[in-house]
Structures are given as C-alpha cells and as structure tokens.
FITIMAR-48743 format. One record per residue (C-alpha): x, y, z; residue in three letters. Coordinates in nm, 2 decimals, padded with zeros to 4 digits. Each point is the difference from the previous one (the first is absolute). Layout:
N
PT     east    north       up   pake
PT        X        Y        Z    ALA
...
END
This chain:
234
PT     east    north       up   pake
PT    00.55    02.80    00.14    MET
PT    00.27   -00.24   -00.15    ASP
PT   -00.12   -00.04   -00.35    ARG
PT   -00.04   -00.41   -00.07    ILE
PT    00.18   -00.11   -00.30    THR
PT   -00.01   -00.40    00.11    THR
PT   -00.31   -00.17    00.05    ILE
PT    00.01   -00.33    00.16    GLY
PT   -00.28   -00.30   -00.11    PHE
PT   -00.11   -00.30    00.22    ASP
PT   -00.17   -00.24   -00.26    ALA
PT   -00.17   -00.26    00.19    ASP
PT   -00.34    00.11    00.11    ASP
PT    00.12    00.34   -00.12    THR
PT   -00.01   -00.06   -00.36    LEU
PT   -00.13   -00.31   -00.03    TRP
PT   -00.20   -00.25    00.21    HIS
PT    00.18   -00.25    00.22    ASN
PT   -00.13   -00.04    00.30    GLU
PT   -00.30   -00.18   -00.09    ARG
PT    00.12   -00.26   -00.11    PHE
PT    00.21   -00.11    00.29    PHE
PT   -00.36    00.06    00.17    ARG
PT   -00.15   -00.25   -00.26    LEU
PT    00.28   -00.24    00.07    THR
PT   -00.07    00.02    00.39    GLN
PT   -00.31   -00.10   -00.06    ASP
PT    00.10   -00.29   -00.20    HIS
PT    00.20   -00.09    00.24    PHE
PT   -00.23    00.01    00.28    ALA
PT   -00.23   -00.23   -00.19    GLY
PT    00.32   -00.25   -00.02    LEU
PT    00.04   -00.01    00.36    LEU
PT   -00.36    00.04    00.14    ALA
PT    00.03   -00.32    00.16    GLU
PT    00.32    00.03    00.18    TYR
PT   -00.06    00.37    00.14    THR
PT   -00.23    00.28    00.03    GLU
PT    00.03    00.26   -00.25    ARG
PT    00.13    00.30    00.22    GLU
PT    00.30   -00.25    00.18    THR
PT    00.07   -00.07   -00.36    LEU
PT    00.05    00.37   -00.14    MET
PT    00.17    00.09    00.37    THR
PT    00.22   -00.33   -00.07    ARG
PT    00.05    00.10   -00.36    LEU
PT    00.10    00.41    00.13    LEU
PT    00.21   -00.14    00.25    GLU
PT    00.21   -00.22   -00.30    ALA
PT   -00.02    00.30   -00.19    GLU
PT    00.18    00.24    00.22    LYS
PT    00.29   -00.30    00.10    ARG
PT    00.08   -00.04   -00.37    ASN
PT    00.03    00.37   -00.10    LEU
PT    00.38   -00.03    00.06    ALA
PT    00.02   -00.35   -00.21    ARG
PT   -00.19    00.05   -00.30    TYR
PT   -00.10    00.34    00.01    GLY
PT   -00.34    00.18   -00.10    TYR
PT   -00.18   -00.17   -00.31    GLY
PT   -00.20   -00.28   -00.11    ILE
PT    00.29   -00.25    00.03    LYS
PT    00.04    00.08    00.34    GLY
PT   -00.39   -00.03    00.08    PHE
PT   -00.01   -00.38   -00.16    MET
PT    00.25   -00.10    00.23    LEU
PT   -00.15    00.17    00.31    SER
PT   -00.33   -00.20   -00.10    MET
PT    00.21   -00.31   -00.04    ILE
PT    00.14    00.06    00.37    GLU
PT   -00.34    00.10    00.14    THR
PT   -00.16   -00.33   -00.12    ALA
PT    00.29   -00.18    00.09    ILE
PT   -00.06    00.14    00.39    GLU
PT   -00.36   -00.04    00.02    VAL
PT   -00.02   -00.35   -00.15    THR
PT    00.28   -00.10    00.28    ASP
PT    00.17   -00.08   -00.32    GLN
PT   -00.25   -00.29   -00.11    ARG
PT   -00.11    00.27   -00.31    VAL
PT   -00.13   -00.19   -00.32    PRO
PT    00.25    00.00   -00.28    ALA
PT   -00.35    00.11   -00.20    PRO
PT    00.00    00.30    00.20    VAL
PT    00.38    00.15   -00.06    ILE
PT   -00.08   -00.08   -00.36    ALA
PT   -00.31    00.22    00.01    GLU
PT    00.21    00.26    00.17    ILE
PT    00.32    00.00   -00.25    LEU
PT   -00.31    00.02   -00.27    SER
PT   -00.17    00.27    00.10    THR
PT    00.31    00.21    00.09    GLY
PT    00.10   -00.07   -00.36    GLN
PT   -00.32    00.12   -00.12    GLU
PT    00.08    00.33    00.17    MET
PT    00.33    00.03   -00.21    LEU
PT   -00.18   -00.05   -00.26    ARG
PT   -00.26    00.27    00.04    HIS
PT   -00.09    00.29   -00.27    PRO
PT    00.11    00.33    00.14    ILE
PT   -00.32    00.23    00.06    GLU
PT    00.10    00.38    00.02    LEU
PT   -00.17    00.18    00.26    LEU
PT   -00.24    00.33   -00.09    PRO
PT    00.19    00.33   -00.07    HIS
PT    00.37   -00.21   -00.03    ALA
PT    00.12    00.06   -00.30    GLU
PT   -00.19    00.34   -00.08    GLU
PT    00.18    00.11    00.31    SER
PT    00.34   -00.13   -00.06    ILE
PT   -00.06    00.14   -00.39    ARG
PT   -00.06    00.34    00.12    ALA
PT    00.30    00.03    00.22    LEU
PT    00.25   -00.16   -00.22    ALA
PT    00.10    00.30   -00.20    PRO
PT    00.08    00.22    00.30    SER
PT    00.15   -00.25    00.30    HIS
PT    00.20   -00.29    00.04    ARG
PT   -00.17   -00.24   -00.02    LEU
PT    00.13   -00.35    00.21    VAL
PT   -00.19   -00.30    00.10    LEU
PT    00.06   -00.12    00.35    ILE
PT   -00.10   -00.35    00.07    THR
PT    00.09   -00.31    00.21    LYS
PT   -00.04   -00.32   -00.06    GLY
PT    00.07   -00.32   -00.20    ASP
PT    00.19    00.12   -00.29    LEU
PT   -00.10   -00.21   -00.27    LEU
PT   -00.36    00.08    00.12    ASP
PT    00.03    00.36    00.02    GLN
PT    00.19    00.00   -00.36    GLU
PT   -00.32   -00.19   -00.17    ARG
PT   -00.23    00.23    00.18    LYS
PT    00.19    00.32   -00.12    LEU
PT    00.05   -00.20   -00.36    ALA
PT   -00.40   -00.05   -00.01    GLN
PT   -00.12    00.34    00.09    SER
PT    00.18    00.20   -00.27    SER
PT    00.07    00.24    00.23    LEU
PT    00.41   -00.08    00.02    GLY
PT    00.09    00.25   -00.27    ASP
PT   -00.15    00.28    00.16    LEU
PT    00.24    00.01    00.32    PHE
PT    00.37    00.13    00.04    ASP
PT    00.09   -00.29    00.21    ALA
PT   -00.12   -00.29    00.16    ILE
PT    00.08   -00.11    00.35    GLU
PT   -00.07   -00.36    00.13    ILE
PT    00.12   -00.01    00.32    VAL
PT   -00.02   -00.25    00.32    SER
PT   -00.10    00.23    00.23    GLU
PT   -00.16    00.39    00.00    LYS
PT    00.19    00.15    00.30    THR
PT    00.14    00.35    00.02    PRO
PT    00.33   -00.06   -00.11    GLU
PT   -00.10   -00.20   -00.29    THR
PT   -00.20    00.34   -00.13    TYR
PT    00.26    00.17    00.12    ALA
PT    00.22   -00.14   -00.26    ARG
PT   -00.24   -00.03   -00.25    ILE
PT   -00.09    00.35    00.00    PHE
PT    00.33    00.15   -00.03    ILE
PT    00.07   -00.29   -00.29    ARG
PT   -00.29    00.13   -00.19    HIS
PT   -00.05    00.36    00.05    GLY
PT    00.09    00.25    00.24    ASP
PT   -00.01   -00.16    00.34    GLY
PT   -00.32   -00.05    00.22    ALA
PT   -00.10    00.34    00.06    GLU
PT   -00.05    00.05   -00.37    HIS
PT   -00.24   -00.32    00.00    ALA
PT   -00.31   -00.16    00.06    LEU
PT   -00.10   -00.36    00.07    MET
PT   -00.37   -00.11   -00.11    ALA
PT   -00.13   -00.35    00.13    GLY
PT   -00.26   -00.20    00.15    ASN
PT    00.20   -00.13    00.33    SER
PT   -00.01    00.23    00.26    MET
PT    00.35   -00.12    00.13    ARG
PT    00.21   -00.05   -00.29    SER
PT   -00.12    00.26   -00.23    ASP
PT   -00.09    00.28    00.22    VAL
PT    00.15   -00.01    00.36    VAL
PT    00.37   -00.17   -00.11    ALA
PT    00.03    00.30   -00.30    PRO
PT   -00.12    00.27    00.23    ILE
PT    00.29   -00.14    00.27    MET
PT    00.25    00.06   -00.32    ALA
PT   -00.11    00.36   -00.05    GLY
PT   -00.24   -00.04   -00.28    ALA
PT   -00.40    00.07   -00.02    TRP
PT   -00.18   -00.32    00.05    GLY
PT   -00.33   -00.06   -00.15    VAL
PT   -00.26   -00.25    00.04    HIS
PT   -00.26   -00.09   -00.26    VAL
PT   -00.24   -00.27    00.21    PRO
PT   -00.06   -00.33   -00.19    HIS
PT   -00.24   -00.14    00.26    GLY
PT    00.17   -00.32    00.07    LEU
PT    00.31    00.02    00.24    GLU
PT    00.23   -00.28    00.06    TRP
PT    00.04    00.02    00.36    GLU
PT    00.39    00.02    00.02    ILE
PT    00.00    00.33   -00.19    GLU
PT   -00.27    00.17    00.25    HIS
PT    00.16    00.32    00.20    ALA
PT   -00.18    00.28    00.12    GLU
PT   -00.06    00.31   -00.25    PRO
PT    00.31    00.29    00.07    PRO
PT   -00.30    00.25    00.01    PHE
PT    00.24    00.31    00.18    ALA
PT    00.25   -00.12   -00.25    HIS
PT    00.00    00.38   -00.27    ASP
PT    00.10   -00.28   -00.25    ARG
PT   -00.28   -00.26    00.00    PHE
PT   -00.32    00.02   -00.22    ARG
PT   -00.28   -00.25   -00.05    ALA
PT   -00.14   -00.01   -00.30    LEU
PT   -00.35   -00.13   -00.12    ARG
PT    00.17   -00.20   -00.30    HIS
PT    00.28    00.07   -00.22    LEU
PT   -00.15    00.22   -00.26    GLY
PT    00.02    00.26    00.27    GLU
PT    00.39    00.00    00.02    LEU
PT    00.08    00.22   -00.31    PRO
PT   -00.20    00.27    00.13    ASP
PT    00.17   -00.08    00.34    LEU
PT    00.37    00.01   -00.13    VAL
PT   -00.09    00.35   -00.21    GLY
PT   -00.12    00.14    00.34    TRP
PT    00.32   -00.06    00.17    ILE
PT    00.24    00.10   -00.32    ASP
PT   -00.25    00.32    00.02    GLY
PT    00.07    00.06    00.36    CYS
END
C-alpha cells in the first residue's frame, strides 16, 4: 500500500460545529414567515434558492443570508415586511459572530498526526469567515497549509495533494461530507475517510462508495490516527 504522507482535514462539522447553527437559523426563518407559508414549503424553496445561488455566492453564511432574503421575497409575492428582512440580516450577522466549538477528538487527533504527516486544512466557504473560525479554533499553527477553495472537486484535490505532498495516491482526506470529503478525493486517487457528524446538508449527500478499497468510515475523528497507522504499516 502507498504510505500516507499528506492528510487533508475538512473544517465545518469535522473539526468544529457548523450545520446546527444553520438549522437553528432555519427554524427562526420559518417562524418569521409562518403567516405566509408552511415550513415544509419554505424549506423546499430555500433549498432551491441555495442550489441556484451556489454559482453566484459560493458556500457560507453570506450566501445563505441572501438565499433566505430571496426566498422571503418569493413566498410573500414581494410583500415581505422590511422588519423581516432586517431580522434575517441580523440573524445572519449573529451566525458570523458565533464562537467556535471544537468537536470531540479534533485537537487530539491533529496533534497526534502533525509530527509524522503533512496536514492540510481543506475547506470551502467564505474566505473571511473561514479564516475567522480557524483563528478562533487555535488549530491553525498545527497545519502545514490552509486551502480555502470554491468547490471540492477531484481536480481540486489532485492539485492540492501535488502542491502539498507526493500526490493523491499518498494522501488521505477526512471529513463529514460524503460528496465533497469522501467521494471527490477518492476519484482523485486519495483515501476518502467519512467522519459522521449527524447533521447533513442535503446538497452534500452522496451514496457511500462501499466497494472502493480506499473508502473508510470512522465512528469519530479519534479513530483516525490508528487508521493512518494501519495504512502506513501495510
């Protein structure tokens, strides 16, 4: 087996909580527009807006805010009250200020792997927000490189693992998103390791590649050092 020399880590919902704040904001959003439409309809319209807007705004809180405003305008037939728009903006700004909460095993696993492997944080989303979260996490100094990308494609991983390592065949990516953190790196030739979080954004859904010999699923991030040790020892 090819020895692992580079390990990529996803950030949101792999190292720290993220999706649960989006869910709480969606609950608040549904309450704001309860007199105009049912929650299920509103969430469907919001997801449609998010999908449309990914190419315009990318991933992250700011694009989510704009999609909520667009959805509010649509479901109210352009009659959404100004205070509702103001509350949506306020809620989004609160998300941008929310302190980081590390997930269990995140720091200990990174510290265990840092002396022996090149560690690269590979995340997508708003540049300023991701930089803020990384700074608050106190994990930044443990990474050899930081890559904040617009999309996680096989081509993106191939470039990153050449730039910061010995190519995808000697690399492993760990994250909670099956589509972005597992399937895409496997397609690039790397290992894809799924670290479940419990909350999954529908846009990131993909079927697990059970038949692929470079796919692994862990119960939590604390199991990653042993997995890397097993791969390197084979």
